N, C-alpha and C positions, 0 to 999 in steps of 0.2 A: 215546818216539818223539823222535828228534833233530830239529834244525832243518831239515836237508836233507830228511828225509822229510815234514815238515810243509809245506814249500814246494813240493816236487815231487809229493807225494801218494804214498802207498804202495799200490800195486795188486798184491797178491800178494807174492811174494818176488823179483820181477824189478827190475832197475835200468832207469829210464826211457830212458837213452841206448842200451840194448841193442837197442832197436827200430830203430836207424839201420842201414839197408842201402841197397844201390844203388837198389832199387825205390822206397823211401820218399823218398830224397833227390831222385831224378829227378822224382817226382810233385810234390814241394815246389817244385822249380825251375821246372817248367812252370806251376804255379799262380801263382808269384810273377811270372813273365814276363808272363802274361796280365793280372794286376792292374796291373803297372807300365807297360804299353805302351798299353792302350786308354783308360782313363778320364782320363789327364792332358790329353788334347786337349779333352775335354768340361769338365774342371775349369778350364782356361785360358779357354774360351769363357764359362763361368759367371762367372768373375772379370771378364772384359771387359764382359759385359752388366751387371754390378753396379757398374761403374766403380770397381773396387778399385784401390788403389795397388799398386805393385810389391812393397812391403814386405808388405802384407796378403796378396797372392797367394803370395809365397814362404813366409810363415808358415803359411798355410792348407795348401799342398801339403806342406811339411815335417812339419807336425803330423799330417797324415793318414798319411803313410808311417812316421813314427817310432812313433806310437801303435799303428798297425796291425802294425808289425813286432814290437814288444814283446809285443803281444797274441798274435801268431802263434807266438811262441817259448814264452811262459810257459804258456798254457792247454793246448797239446798235451802239454807235459811233465807237467802236473798230471793231466789227464783221460785221457791215453794214447790219444787219438783225434785225427785230423787236424782242426784248427780253423784257418781262415784269417781273420785280422782285417783285412778290407778293406772299403772302401765299395762299394756296388752301382753298376753302370752305370746302372740306372734311377733311382737316387737322384741321381746326378750329372746325368743328363739332366733330371730335374725341377728341380734347382737352376739349371741353365743357362737354363731358361725363367722361373723365378721371380725370380732375382736382378735382372732388369731392372725388376721392380716394387717392389723393396725399396730404400730409400735409406738409406745410412749417414750418420751425422752427422759 
């Protein structure tokens, strides 16, 4: 088994990128738009409640989207099922209420 097959997973004799079609691409775009438009408002509210600096807020937001993006690209290629690496809206809403109680040094 070569390195490419180890990284992307061999599921039968099909190539992982063969599953790209208009339906799958549009479903991925809709999912990414929902993830990228709703929670940032709650995320900014959580950082404001926690008195985060601008640098901390930017680092938090960028790490969420970069790690989630890498997760959303690599795992579906390996497992051949749609997996979205994103934070939950309920998790961000919880953070928006809790960050006012936690103090950063």
